[in-house]
C-alpha positions as CSV (number, residue, x, y, z in Angstrom):
1,X,8.8,6.6,-6.1
2,X,8.0,8.4,-3.0
3,X,4.8,6.2,-2.5
4,X,6.9,3.0,-2.8
5,X,9.9,3.9,-0.5
6,X,7.4,4.8,2.4
7,X,6.2,1.0,2.2
8,X,6.6,-1.1,5.2
9,X,5.2,-4.3,6.3
10,X,2.1,-3.3,6.5
11,X,1.4,-1.7,3.9
12,X,-1.6,-0.9,1.6
13,X,-0.8,-0.8,-1.8
14,X,-2.4,1.0,-4.8
15,X,-1.8,1.4,-8.2
16,X,-4.1,3.4,-10.8
17,X,-3.4,3.5,-14.5
18,X,-5.0,4.8,-17.9
19,X,-6.9,1.9,-20.3
20,X,-3.2,1.4,-22.4
21,X,-1.6,0.4,-19.2
22,X,0.1,3.4,-18.4
23,X,0.6,3.6,-14.6
24,X,-0.8,6.8,-13.5
25,X,-0.7,6.8,-9.8
26,X,1.1,4.7,-7.0
27,X,-0.3,5.0,-3.5
28,X,-0.4,3.2,0.2
29,X,-1.6,3.3,3.2
30,X,-0.8,2.5,6.5
31,X,-2.8,1.6,9.0
32,X,-3.6,0.2,12.0
33,X,-6.8,-1.8,10.0
34,X,-4.0,-4.1,8.7
35,X,-1.9,-5.1,10.9
36,X,-2.6,-8.6,11.9
37,X,-4.4,-9.4,14.9
38,X,-2.1,-10.7,17.3
39,X,-3.1,-11.9,20.9
40,X,-0.9,-12.6,23.6
41,X,-1.6,-16.5,24.4
């Protein structure tokens, strides 16, 4: 739940699970590479 609560608008989220479908982890990353390409016009 800590990983989910840390998400923001530009977060990348990853889920991992095992063969029976049980979720084993949830991770996230928020880095500048995930920001939209905004340019001043």
